[in-house]
C-alpha positions as CSV (number, residue, x, y, z in Angstrom):
1,G,-28.4,-1.8,24.0
2,S,-30.3,-4.5,22.3
3,I,-31.6,-4.0,18.7
4,A,-35.3,-4.7,18.2
5,P,-36.0,-7.2,15.4
6,L,-37.7,-5.9,12.3
7,H,-40.1,-8.9,12.1
8,G,-43.7,-7.7,11.9
9,K,-42.9,-4.1,11.2
10,S,-44.4,-2.3,8.3
11,E,-42.5,-1.9,5.0
12,E,-42.4,1.8,5.6
13,S,-40.8,1.4,9.0
14,V,-38.2,-1.0,7.6
15,F,-37.4,1.6,4.9
16,S,-37.2,4.3,7.5
17,E,-34.8,2.1,9.5
18,L,-32.6,1.6,6.3
19,K,-32.4,5.4,5.9
20,S,-31.4,5.9,9.5
21,L,-28.7,3.2,9.1
22,G,-27.4,5.2,6.2
23,V,-26.9,8.1,8.5
24,V,-25.2,5.8,11.0
25,A,-22.9,4.5,8.3
26,R,-21.9,8.1,7.3
27,E,-21.1,8.9,10.9
28,L,-19.0,5.7,11.2
29,V,-17.1,6.8,8.0
30,D,-16.3,10.1,9.7
31,L,-15.2,8.3,12.9
32,E,-13.0,5.9,11.0
33,S,-11.5,8.7,8.9
34,G,-10.6,10.5,12.1
35,L,-9.1,7.3,13.5
36,L,-7.1,6.8,10.4
37,Q,-5.7,10.4,10.6
38,R,-4.7,9.9,14.2
39,M,-3.0,6.5,13.4
40,E,-1.1,8.2,10.5
41,A,0.1,10.9,13.0
42,H,1.1,8.2,15.5
43,A,3.0,6.3,12.8
44,D,4.8,9.6,11.8
45,A,5.7,10.2,15.5
46,L,6.9,6.6,15.9
47,A,9.1,7.0,12.8
48,E,10.6,10.1,14.2
49,Q,11.2,8.3,17.5
50,A,12.8,5.4,15.7
51,L,15.1,7.9,13.9
52,A,16.0,9.6,17.1
53,L,16.8,6.3,18.8
54,T,18.9,5.3,15.8
55,S,20.8,8.6,15.9
56,I,21.5,8.1,19.6
57,G,22.7,4.6,19.0
58,S,25.0,5.7,16.2
59,I,26.6,8.3,18.4
60,L,27.1,5.8,21.2
61,D,28.7,3.4,18.7
62,S,31.0,5.9,17.0
63,S,34.0,8.0,17.8
64,L,31.6,10.7,18.9
65,R,30.8,8.7,21.9
66,P,30.6,10.8,25.0
67,R,33.5,10.8,27.4
68,D,33.3,9.0,30.7
69,E,32.5,12.2,32.6
70,E,29.7,13.1,30.1
71,V,28.3,9.6,30.6
72,E,28.5,10.0,34.4
73,R,26.7,13.4,34.1
74,A,24.0,11.8,31.9
75,R,23.5,9.0,34.5
76,A,23.2,11.6,37.2
77,N,20.6,13.4,35.1
78,G,18.4,10.3,34.9
79,L,19.6,8.6,31.8
80,Q,18.9,5.1,33.1
81,E,15.5,6.2,34.5
82,N,14.5,7.7,31.1
83,V,15.7,4.6,29.2
84,A,13.6,2.4,31.6
85,K,10.6,4.7,31.0
86,L,11.0,4.5,27.3
87,R,11.4,0.7,27.4
88,S,8.2,0.4,29.5
89,S,6.1,2.8,27.5
90,M,7.2,1.7,24.1
91,H,7.9,-2.0,24.5
92,L,5.1,-2.8,26.9
93,E,2.3,-0.2,26.9
94,L,2.4,1.0,23.3
95,A,3.0,-2.4,21.8
96,A,0.0,-3.9,23.8
97,C,-2.2,-1.0,22.8
98,L,-1.3,-1.4,19.1
99,R,-1.9,-5.2,19.3
100,E,-5.3,-4.5,20.8
101,I,-6.1,-2.0,18.1
102,D,-5.1,-4.5,15.5
103,R,-7.4,-7.1,17.0
104,K,-10.3,-4.6,17.0
105,V,-9.6,-3.7,13.4
106,Q,-9.7,-7.4,12.5
107,D,-13.0,-7.7,14.3
108,G,-14.3,-4.6,12.5
109,T,-13.1,-6.2,9.2
110,A,-15.2,-9.2,9.8
111,I,-18.3,-7.0,10.6
112,V,-17.8,-4.9,7.5
113,N,-17.5,-8.0,5.3
114,R,-20.6,-9.5,6.9
115,N,-22.5,-6.3,6.4
116,S,-21.4,-6.1,2.7
117,E,-22.7,-9.6,2.2
118,I,-26.1,-8.7,3.8
119,L,-26.3,-5.5,1.7
120,C,-25.5,-7.4,-1.5
121,G,-28.3,-9.8,-0.7
122,L,-30.7,-7.0,0.1
123,S,-29.7,-5.1,-3.1
124,D,-30.3,-8.2,-5.1
125,K,-33.7,-8.8,-3.5
126,L,-34.7,-5.1,-4.2
127,G,-33.3,-5.1,-7.7
128,V,-30.8,-2.3,-6.9
129,Q,-27.6,-2.3,-8.9
130,Q,-24.5,-1.5,-6.9
131,Q,-21.4,0.1,-8.3
132,G,-19.1,-2.7,-7.1
133,A,-18.4,-1.1,-3.8
134,L,-20.1,-4.0,-1.9
135,Q,-18.2,-6.6,-4.0
136,H,-14.9,-5.6,-2.3
137,R,-14.0,-8.0,0.5
138,F,-11.4,-7.0,3.0
139,D,-9.1,-9.8,3.9
140,A,-7.7,-10.1,7.4
141,P,-3.9,-10.6,7.6
142,G,-3.0,-14.2,6.8
143,E,-6.0,-14.8,4.6
């Protein structure tokens, strides 16, 4: 939806809007904290998957390599199909999803930085001292 401009509103309604934005900011903190927890869990799961793939690769490269009949049995049990599914979901789907999340986080970083600048200016105009939290600028990768 569109945001109504605050021009022409009373000082009281502007202050009320600031208070409601504080509530929204706290809700966004909760949302982002939940996202962070889920991303940490995803990273842990990916680390376990990488370890499993490394272990499988080591076995295939070592003297513990399955005999030909075991390989044939594994093929019959869908080894190639499962590897193809892993390749598709990991290499294509998950990688694309994570790149999109990264782009969205970068977009969010720009918004957070812009909002910090606006809040610093507002604090200065109102004579409100900030504890330095608004002074922190988040750099996007490559900056």
